[in-house]
C-alpha positions as CSV (number, residue, x, y, z in Angstrom):
1,M,0.0,0.0,0.0
2,A,1.4,3.4,-0.9
3,T,0.1,6.9,-1.0
4,N,1.4,10.3,-2.2
5,G,-0.4,12.1,0.6
6,S,-3.4,13.6,-1.2
7,Q,-5.7,16.1,0.5
8,D,-8.6,13.7,0.4
9,G,-9.6,11.8,3.5
10,P,-11.1,12.4,6.9
11,A,-11.0,16.1,7.8
12,T,-11.4,15.7,11.6
13,F,-9.4,13.8,14.2
14,E,-12.6,12.1,15.3
15,A,-13.0,10.6,11.8
16,L,-9.5,9.2,12.0
17,G,-10.6,6.9,14.8
18,L,-8.8,8.5,17.7
19,D,-9.9,8.1,21.2
20,P,-12.2,10.9,22.5
21,S,-9.8,11.8,25.3
22,L,-7.0,12.3,22.7
23,V,-9.3,14.4,20.5
24,E,-10.2,16.5,23.5
25,T,-6.6,17.1,24.3
26,L,-5.8,18.1,20.8
27,T,-8.7,20.6,20.8
28,R,-7.4,22.0,24.1
29,L,-3.9,22.3,22.5
30,G,-5.4,24.3,19.6
31,Y,-5.3,21.6,16.9
32,E,-8.2,22.2,14.5
33,E,-7.8,19.6,11.8
34,P,-5.3,16.9,10.8
35,T,-2.5,17.6,8.4
36,P,-2.0,15.5,5.3
37,I,0.6,13.2,7.0
38,Q,-1.7,12.7,10.0
39,R,-4.7,11.9,7.7
40,E,-2.6,9.3,5.9
41,A,-0.7,7.8,8.8
42,I,-3.0,7.6,11.8
43,P,-5.5,5.1,10.5
44,P,-3.0,2.4,9.5
45,L,-1.0,3.0,12.6
46,L,-4.1,2.5,14.8
47,E,-4.5,-0.8,13.0
48,G,-1.0,-1.9,14.0
49,R,0.5,-1.7,10.6
50,N,4.2,-1.0,10.0
51,L,4.8,2.2,8.1
52,I,7.5,4.1,6.2
53,G,6.8,7.8,5.8
54,Q,8.6,10.5,3.9
55,A,7.7,14.0,5.1
56,A,9.5,17.2,5.9
57,T,10.0,18.4,9.4
58,G,7.1,20.7,10.4
59,T,4.4,18.7,8.5
60,G,2.9,17.2,11.8
61,K,4.5,13.8,11.6
62,S,5.3,13.8,15.4
63,A,1.6,13.7,16.1
64,A,1.0,11.4,13.2
65,F,2.9,8.6,15.0
66,A,2.6,9.7,18.6
67,L,-1.2,9.7,18.8
68,P,-1.7,6.1,17.5
69,L,1.2,5.0,19.7
70,L,-0.5,6.5,22.8
71,Q,-3.9,5.0,21.9
72,R,-2.4,1.5,21.5
73,L,-0.5,1.6,24.9
74,E,-1.4,-1.1,27.3
75,R,-2.6,0.5,30.5
76,G,-1.8,-0.8,34.0
77,R,1.1,-3.0,33.0
78,A,2.1,-3.7,36.6
79,G,5.4,-5.4,36.8
80,A,6.2,-4.9,33.1
81,P,9.9,-5.1,32.4
82,G,10.2,-1.9,30.5
83,P,8.5,0.7,28.3
84,S,5.7,-0.2,25.8
85,A,7.1,2.1,23.1
86,L,10.6,3.3,22.1
87,I,11.1,6.4,19.9
88,L,14.6,6.9,18.5
89,V,15.7,10.4,17.4
90,P,19.1,11.8,16.3
91,T,19.7,14.6,18.8
92,R,19.1,15.4,22.5
93,E,17.2,18.5,21.5
94,L,14.7,16.5,19.5
95,A,14.5,13.9,22.3
96,V,13.4,16.6,24.8
97,Q,11.1,18.3,22.4
98,L,9.4,15.1,21.3
99,A,9.1,13.7,24.8
100,E,7.4,16.9,25.9
101,A,5.0,16.6,22.9
102,V,4.1,13.0,23.7
103,Y,3.5,13.9,27.3
104,R,1.2,16.8,26.3
105,Y,-0.8,14.5,23.9
106,G,-1.1,11.8,26.6
107,R,-1.6,13.9,29.7
108,A,-5.3,12.7,30.0
109,L,-4.1,9.1,29.8
110,D,-1.6,9.6,32.6
111,V,1.2,8.5,30.3
112,R,4.8,8.3,31.7
113,V,7.4,9.6,29.3
114,L,11.2,9.8,29.6
115,P,13.7,11.4,27.3
116,V,17.0,9.5,27.4
117,Y,20.1,11.2,25.9
118,G,23.8,11.8,26.4
119,G,25.0,14.7,28.5
120,Q,22.3,14.0,31.2
121,S,23.0,12.1,34.4
122,F,22.8,8.3,33.8
123,R,21.7,7.7,37.4
124,Q,18.8,10.1,37.1
125,Q,17.6,8.3,34.0
126,L,18.1,5.0,35.8
127,R,16.0,6.0,38.7
128,V,13.1,7.0,36.5
129,L,13.4,3.8,34.4
130,K,13.2,1.7,37.6
131,R,10.0,3.5,38.7
132,G,8.5,2.6,35.3
133,V,7.8,4.5,32.1
134,D,5.4,3.9,29.2
135,V,7.3,5.7,26.4
136,V,11.1,6.3,26.1
137,V,12.3,8.9,23.6
138,A,16.0,8.3,23.1
139,T,19.1,9.0,21.1
140,P,20.6,5.8,19.8
141,G,23.9,6.0,21.6
142,R,22.4,6.5,25.1
143,A,19.6,3.9,24.4
144,L,22.2,1.3,23.5
145,D,24.2,2.2,26.7
146,H,21.2,1.4,28.8
147,I,20.4,-1.8,26.8
148,D,24.0,-3.0,27.2
149,R,23.9,-2.4,30.9
150,G,20.5,-4.1,31.3
151,T,18.8,-0.9,32.6
152,L,16.5,-0.5,29.6
153,A,14.5,-3.7,29.0
154,L,12.8,-4.0,25.6
155,D,10.8,-7.2,26.3
156,G,7.5,-5.3,26.6
157,V,8.1,-2.9,23.6
158,Q,5.2,-3.1,21.2
159,T,6.1,-0.1,19.0
160,V,9.5,1.2,17.8
161,V,9.6,4.5,15.9
162,L,12.7,5.8,14.0
163,D,12.1,9.5,13.6
164,E,14.5,11.5,11.3
165,A,16.0,8.1,10.2
166,D,18.0,9.7,7.4
167,E,19.7,12.1,9.8
168,M,20.5,9.3,12.3
169,L,22.2,7.4,9.5
170,D,24.1,10.5,8.4
171,M,25.4,10.9,11.9
172,G,26.8,7.3,11.9
173,F,24.2,5.6,14.0
174,T,23.6,2.7,11.6
175,E,25.2,0.0,13.8
176,D,23.5,1.3,16.9
177,L,20.1,1.2,15.2
178,E,20.7,-2.3,14.0
179,A,21.6,-3.4,17.5
180,I,18.6,-1.8,19.1
181,L,16.2,-3.2,16.5
182,D,17.7,-6.7,16.9
183,A,17.2,-6.4,20.7
184,A,13.5,-5.4,20.4
185,P,10.8,-8.1,20.1
186,T,10.3,-9.5,16.7
187,E,6.5,-9.2,17.0
188,R,6.2,-5.4,17.1
189,Q,5.0,-2.4,15.1
190,T,7.9,-0.6,13.4
191,V,7.5,3.0,12.1
192,L,10.2,4.8,10.1
193,F,10.0,8.5,9.2
194,A,12.5,10.5,7.2
195,A,12.6,13.8,5.3
196,T,14.6,12.1,2.4
197,M,14.9,8.4,1.3
198,P,18.6,7.9,0.3
199,P,19.7,4.4,-0.8
200,R,21.4,3.7,2.6
201,I,17.9,3.6,4.2
202,V,16.8,0.7,2.0
203,P,18.7,-2.1,3.9
204,I,17.5,-1.2,7.3
205,A,14.0,-0.6,6.1
206,K,13.9,-3.9,4.2
207,R,15.2,-5.9,7.2
208,H,13.2,-4.3,10.0
209,V,10.0,-2.8,8.6
210,V,8.0,-5.7,7.2
211,D,5.2,-5.2,4.7
212,P,4.9,-1.4,5.5
213,V,2.3,1.1,4.4
214,R,4.3,3.7,2.4
215,I,3.4,7.4,2.6
216,Q,5.1,10.3,0.9
217,I,4.0,13.9,1.5
218,A,5.2,16.4,-1.0
219,R,6.3,19.7,0.3
220,E,4.0,22.6,-0.5
221,R,5.4,24.9,-3.2
222,L,5.0,28.6,-2.5
223,P,3.6,30.7,-5.3
224,E,5.7,33.3,-6.9
225,G,5.7,36.5,-4.7
226,A,4.7,34.6,-1.5
227,V,8.2,35.1,0.0
228,P,8.5,38.5,1.6
229,Q,11.2,40.9,0.6
230,V,13.3,41.1,3.7
231,R,17.0,41.3,4.6
232,Q,17.9,37.9,6.1
233,T,20.8,37.5,8.4
234,A,21.9,34.6,10.7
235,Y,24.4,34.4,13.6
236,I,25.9,31.0,14.4
237,V,25.6,31.0,18.2
238,A,26.4,28.5,21.0
239,R,23.5,27.8,23.2
240,G,24.8,29.5,26.3
241,Q,25.5,32.7,24.3
242,K,22.0,33.3,22.8
243,L,21.0,35.9,25.4
244,A,24.2,37.9,25.0
245,V,23.9,37.8,21.2
246,L,20.2,38.8,21.3
247,G,21.1,41.9,23.3
248,R,24.0,42.8,20.9
249,V,21.9,42.3,17.8
250,L,18.9,44.4,19.2
251,D,21.3,47.2,20.1
252,M,23.0,47.0,16.7
253,E,19.8,46.9,14.7
254,N,17.9,49.4,16.8
255,P,14.5,48.2,15.5
256,E,11.5,50.4,15.6
257,A,9.5,47.3,16.8
258,A,10.4,43.6,16.7
259,I,8.9,40.2,17.3
260,V,11.2,37.6,18.8
261,F,10.0,34.0,18.2
262,C,10.4,31.1,20.7
263,R,9.2,27.6,20.4
264,T,7.2,27.2,23.6
265,R,5.0,29.2,25.9
266,N,7.4,28.6,28.8
267,E,10.4,29.9,26.8
268,V,8.3,33.0,25.8
269,D,7.5,33.8,29.4
270,E,11.1,33.3,30.6
271,L,12.7,35.3,27.8
272,A,10.3,38.2,28.2
273,E,11.0,38.3,32.0
274,T,14.7,38.2,31.3
275,V,14.9,40.9,28.7
276,N,12.6,43.2,30.7
277,A,15.1,42.9,33.6
278,H,17.8,44.2,31.2
279,G,16.1,47.4,30.2
280,Y,13.9,46.5,27.2
281,R,10.2,47.1,26.9
282,A,9.0,43.6,26.1
283,E,5.7,41.8,26.2
284,A,5.0,38.0,26.1
285,L,2.4,36.7,23.6
286,H,1.3,33.1,23.3
287,G,-1.7,30.9,23.0
288,G,-2.2,30.6,26.8
289,M,-3.4,34.2,27.0
290,S,-6.9,35.4,26.8
291,Q,-8.1,37.4,23.9
292,E,-8.3,40.5,26.1
293,E,-4.6,40.2,27.0
294,R,-3.7,39.7,23.4
295,D,-5.6,42.8,22.3
296,R,-4.0,44.8,25.1
297,I,-0.5,43.8,23.9
298,M,-1.3,44.5,20.2
299,K,-2.6,47.9,21.2
300,K,0.6,48.7,23.0
301,L,2.7,47.5,20.1
302,R,0.7,49.5,17.5
303,G,0.8,52.6,19.8
304,G,4.5,52.5,20.4
305,S,4.4,51.9,24.2
306,T,6.2,48.6,23.7
307,D,8.9,47.8,21.2
308,L,9.5,44.1,21.6
309,V,7.1,41.2,21.6
310,I,8.3,37.7,22.5
311,A,5.9,35.2,20.8
312,T,5.2,31.7,19.7
313,D,4.3,30.9,16.1
314,V,0.6,30.3,16.9
315,A,0.2,33.6,18.8
316,A,1.8,35.7,16.0
317,R,-0.3,34.3,13.1
318,G,-2.1,37.0,11.1
319,L,-0.3,39.9,12.8
320,D,0.2,42.9,10.5
321,I,1.8,45.8,12.4
322,P,3.0,48.7,10.2
323,R,5.7,49.8,12.6
324,L,7.1,46.3,12.9
325,S,10.6,46.3,11.3
326,H,12.4,43.2,12.6
327,V,11.7,39.5,13.2
328,V,14.2,37.6,15.3
329,N,14.2,33.8,15.4
330,Y,15.5,33.2,18.9
331,D,14.7,29.5,18.3
332,V,15.2,28.3,14.8
333,P,11.9,26.9,13.4
334,N,12.1,23.2,12.4
335,A,10.0,23.7,9.3
336,P,11.0,26.0,6.5
337,E,7.3,26.9,6.0
338,S,7.3,28.2,9.6
339,Y,10.3,30.3,8.8
340,I,8.4,31.9,5.8
341,H,5.4,32.6,8.1
342,R,7.6,34.2,10.7
343,I,9.5,36.5,8.4
344,G,6.2,37.4,6.6
345,R,5.4,39.5,9.7
346,V,7.7,42.2,8.2
347,G,8.4,43.5,4.7
348,R,4.8,43.9,3.8
349,A,3.3,46.3,1.3
350,G,6.7,47.4,0.0
351,R,8.0,48.2,3.5
352,R,11.6,47.3,4.4
353,G,12.0,44.4,6.8
354,V,14.8,42.5,8.6
355,A,14.8,38.8,9.6
356,I,17.5,37.7,12.0
357,T,18.1,34.1,13.1
358,L,20.2,32.9,16.0
359,A,21.2,29.4,14.9
360,H,23.1,26.7,16.8
361,P,26.1,25.3,14.8
362,R,24.2,22.0,14.2
363,E,21.2,24.0,12.8
364,H,23.2,25.2,9.8
365,R,21.5,22.6,7.6
366,L,18.1,24.2,8.4
367,L,19.4,27.6,7.2
368,R,20.2,26.0,3.8
369,N,16.6,24.7,3.7
370,F,15.3,28.2,4.3
371,E,17.5,29.5,1.5
372,Q,16.1,26.9,-0.9
373,L,12.6,27.8,-0.1
374,T,13.0,31.6,-0.2
375,R,15.4,31.4,-3.1
376,R,17.4,34.1,-1.4
377,K,20.8,34.0,0.4
378,I,20.9,34.2,4.2
379,E,24.0,36.2,5.2
380,I,26.0,34.5,8.0
381,A,27.2,37.5,10.0
382,E,29.8,38.0,12.8
383,V,28.4,38.7,16.2
384,P,28.7,42.5,16.9
385,T,31.5,43.5,19.2
386,V,31.4,46.3,21.8
387,A,33.4,48.4,19.4
388,D,30.8,47.8,16.7
389,L,28.0,48.9,19.1
390,R,29.8,52.1,20.0
391,T,30.3,52.9,16.3
392,R,26.6,52.1,15.7
393,R,25.5,54.3,18.5
394,L,27.5,57.2,17.2
395,E,26.1,56.7,13.7
396,L,22.6,57.0,15.1
397,V,23.6,60.2,17.0
398,R,25.1,61.6,13.8
399,A,22.0,60.8,11.8
400,T,19.8,62.5,14.4
401,L,22.0,65.6,14.4
402,R,22.0,65.7,10.6
403,E,18.3,65.5,10.5
404,T,18.1,68.4,13.0
405,L,20.6,70.5,11.0
406,L,18.5,70.1,7.9
407,G,15.5,71.5,9.7
408,D,14.6,75.2,9.8
409,D,13.9,75.7,13.5
410,L,17.4,76.3,14.8
411,D,17.5,80.1,15.0
412,E,16.1,80.3,18.5
413,F,19.2,78.4,19.7
414,R,21.8,80.6,17.9
415,V,22.2,83.0,20.8
416,V,23.3,80.1,23.0
417,V,25.9,78.9,20.5
418,E,27.2,82.5,20.0
419,A,27.5,83.1,23.7
420,L,29.5,79.8,24.2
421,A,31.7,80.5,21.2
422,D,33.0,83.6,22.9
423,E,34.2,81.5,25.8
424,F,35.1,78.1,24.1
425,D,36.3,76.9,20.8
426,P,33.4,76.2,18.4
427,M,34.6,72.6,18.0
428,E,34.4,72.0,21.7
429,V,30.9,73.5,21.7
430,A,29.9,71.0,18.9
431,L,31.5,68.1,20.8
432,A,29.5,69.0,23.9
433,A,26.3,69.1,21.9
434,V,27.1,65.7,20.4
435,K,27.7,64.3,23.9
436,M,24.4,65.6,25.1
437,A,22.6,64.1,22.1
438,H,24.3,60.8,22.9
439,D,23.4,60.9,26.6
440,A,19.9,61.9,25.7
441,S,19.4,58.8,23.7
442,G,18.7,57.0,26.9
443,V,21.6,54.6,26.8
444,E,24.5,55.0,29.2
445,G,28.1,54.0,29.1
446,D,29.1,52.7,25.7
447,G,25.5,52.3,24.6
448,T,25.1,48.5,25.1
449,K,22.6,46.5,27.0
450,E,24.7,43.5,28.0
451,I,22.5,40.5,28.8
452,A,25.4,38.0,29.2
453,E,29.1,37.6,28.7
454,P,29.8,38.1,25.0
455,P,31.1,35.0,23.1
456,R,34.7,35.0,22.3
457,R,34.4,32.6,19.4
458,V,31.0,31.5,18.4
459,G,30.4,28.0,17.0
460,S,34.0,27.0,17.1
461,K,33.3,23.6,18.6
462,R,31.0,20.9,17.4
463,E,28.5,20.1,20.1
464,G,26.7,16.9,20.6
465,R,28.7,13.9,19.6
466,P,26.8,11.1,17.8
467,R,27.0,8.7,20.7
468,G,26.1,11.4,23.2
469,R,28.8,10.4,25.7
470,K,30.3,13.8,25.8
471,G,28.9,17.3,25.4
472,E,26.9,19.9,27.2
473,R,25.5,18.9,30.5
474,V,21.8,19.5,30.8
475,R,20.5,19.9,34.3
476,G,17.1,19.3,35.7
477,K,14.9,16.3,36.3
478,P,15.0,13.7,33.6
479,G,11.2,13.0,33.5
480,V,9.0,15.1,31.2
481,R,6.8,16.0,34.1
482,A,9.6,18.4,34.9
483,G,9.8,19.4,31.2
484,G,13.2,17.9,30.6
485,R,14.2,21.5,31.2
486,R,17.7,22.7,30.3
487,Q,19.6,24.7,32.8
488,E,18.3,28.2,33.0
489,R,20.3,31.4,33.1
490,S,19.2,34.7,34.5
491,E,21.5,37.7,34.0
492,R,21.2,41.4,34.7
493,R,21.9,44.4,32.5
494,T,25.4,46.0,33.0
495,R,27.3,48.7,31.2
496,E,30.9,48.4,30.0
497,R,33.2,50.0,32.6
498,S,36.8,51.0,32.5
499,G,37.3,49.4,35.9
500,N,38.2,45.8,36.8
501,P,35.1,43.7,37.3
502,T,35.3,40.8,39.9
503,R,33.0,37.8,40.1
504,L,31.7,36.9,43.5
505,F,30.4,33.4,44.5
506,I,27.3,33.2,46.6
507,G,26.3,29.8,48.0
508,A,22.6,30.0,47.2
509,G,20.9,29.5,43.9
510,R,17.7,28.4,42.1
511,E,17.0,25.6,44.6
512,A,16.7,28.2,47.3
513,G,14.4,30.3,45.3
514,I,17.0,32.9,44.5
515,R,16.2,35.4,41.7
516,P,18.3,38.2,40.3
517,Q,16.2,40.8,42.0
518,D,16.9,39.1,45.4
519,L,20.6,39.5,44.9
520,V,20.4,43.0,43.7
521,G,18.1,43.9,46.6
522,A,20.5,42.3,49.1
523,I,23.6,44.1,47.7
524,T,22.0,47.5,47.3
525,G,20.3,47.3,50.7
526,E,23.5,46.4,52.6
527,T,26.1,48.5,50.7
528,G,26.4,51.9,49.0
529,L,26.1,50.4,45.6
530,S,23.2,51.1,43.2
531,G,21.6,48.5,40.9
532,R,23.4,50.1,38.0
533,E,26.8,49.3,39.5
534,I,26.0,45.5,39.6
535,G,27.1,43.6,36.6
536,A,26.1,40.2,35.2
537,I,24.3,37.7,37.5
538,E,24.3,34.0,36.9
539,I,21.8,31.8,38.8
540,A,22.7,28.1,39.0
541,N,20.9,25.3,41.0
542,R,23.0,25.7,44.2
543,F,25.0,28.9,43.8
544,S,25.0,32.3,42.1
545,I,27.7,34.4,40.5
546,V,27.5,38.2,40.7
547,E,29.9,40.6,39.0
548,V,30.9,43.9,40.8
549,E,33.8,46.3,40.5
550,E,37.0,45.2,42.2
551,E,37.0,48.2,44.5
552,A,33.5,47.3,45.8
553,A,34.1,43.5,46.1
554,G,35.3,43.6,49.7
555,E,32.4,45.8,50.9
556,V,29.9,43.5,49.2
557,I,31.5,40.3,50.6
558,A,31.5,41.8,54.2
559,A,28.0,43.1,53.9
560,L,26.5,39.9,52.6
561,R,28.3,37.7,55.1
562,G,26.6,39.7,57.9
563,S,23.1,39.5,56.4
564,T,20.7,37.0,55.0
565,I,19.3,36.4,51.4
566,K,15.7,35.4,51.4
567,G,16.0,34.5,55.1
568,R,19.0,32.3,54.9
569,K,22.8,32.7,55.5
570,A,24.9,32.0,52.4
571,T,28.6,31.6,51.8
572,V,30.0,34.6,50.0
573,R,33.6,34.8,48.5
574,R,35.4,35.7,45.4
575,D,34.8,33.2,42.6
576,R,37.8,31.0,42.4
577,R,37.4,30.8,38.6
578,S,38.3,34.5,38.5
579,D,41.7,33.9,40.1
């Protein structure tokens, strides 16, 4: 059986045969009707058929295999040796993202889901596996580690899904996939999805996916003129530097108004809170808000009382704000079509627009997909330096002064200049005027809003090795009930100083409920420092790092040692990493 993914077929999730509880969940999540891949794949998967599907990322294939998988799970498998379903994916990011999606879909069914990937504590994963899970979403390397150690039993697995199979083979996981599939029960449902079907997929598909239903969903072709005319730029950025680069880019671009896109509601809320703490006027916008709240934010954006909106794709659909000049992809969209929809918020009706993307080194391939779809080059730019920002700020001041000089309302100020010219050199008078214009722009110091320490060399190391045994450590609970959340960072605005900044270690962090405002309040309340004199703040699970000027470090240490932060004493010393 094969299909090319025509538009014909059931137009509702109910008609596809899904359980009412799943349909209700989908309605609550905002799903209105099934996509072509969902219409084609869900019915045969509910019947237990094997399936090979070719569909681009962003076409809805995650729900296409996750919903039938959830409906077919055996409930109440007391004493079962392991999960009922195993989903294999190429990267840790996709493992977390897909596990969260499966959990959201299966919330009403009380489904237990666990992402398993390298870089996370093996013991944490083992504890959750021992308690029992229904679905494991894993990268091949870490899954095989657990299987070899006997900590992941596949005896009860009824369904195995290979998502992004072509990418897993490209990354060298062929032997791992073969070993995992050989370890799984022979009598099982096997599902394979890929964006492309290169010849190397044929052997593994022929051996492990018996008598499959075959589905191919063609990518939608955009009509001529559908791609907006915008300047497209990308910065290749390591994960931990995104906040810093966002601040640099916003200062460099100086947008009239901008939308910053994130993938999830939680990310929207967290980023909006962070950038507001650093001096921007930002509003969060996502599907969890009431229509009244959305209308209020749109009114503020149109009226100019806010400049920055942090939004999800769903929340920003249909927005047309004339003063909107920039779109920033803080999280790269997985689907090229989503990229088109995002950048379509600017560059309308002949207006100029700018689209900026902050891409992780491993997302470089997605940028090439965007270029193919838009048929336009995306410039890979260097992250602006502090010197670049100073130059940009002066350019803006010069432009403002030039506009003023071209006006015809200067005569009333002539008497001031003439009086000062009797006492000072005219060049010094002009320099003082430029300085006043610079200071009046509302930005102090060198004109930057530093959100985090700037990257010294962006994207110089390849992150995420195929087997996942090395790489970035991701903190947080391993179960999806905690969201598989990556370590958060919260940092405070600081200006560049000519002094010598010092990092202070404070032995209390996120686990103690510490927030940046708590540390700022403690320091300003016990010392003579103002909030403006406090630099970057980093909040970790069990400690915090605060940057202050060297000459103030002793005073801050002495003051905090003699006081409490959120009602508790904490160790305070110079950060040893600064020595």
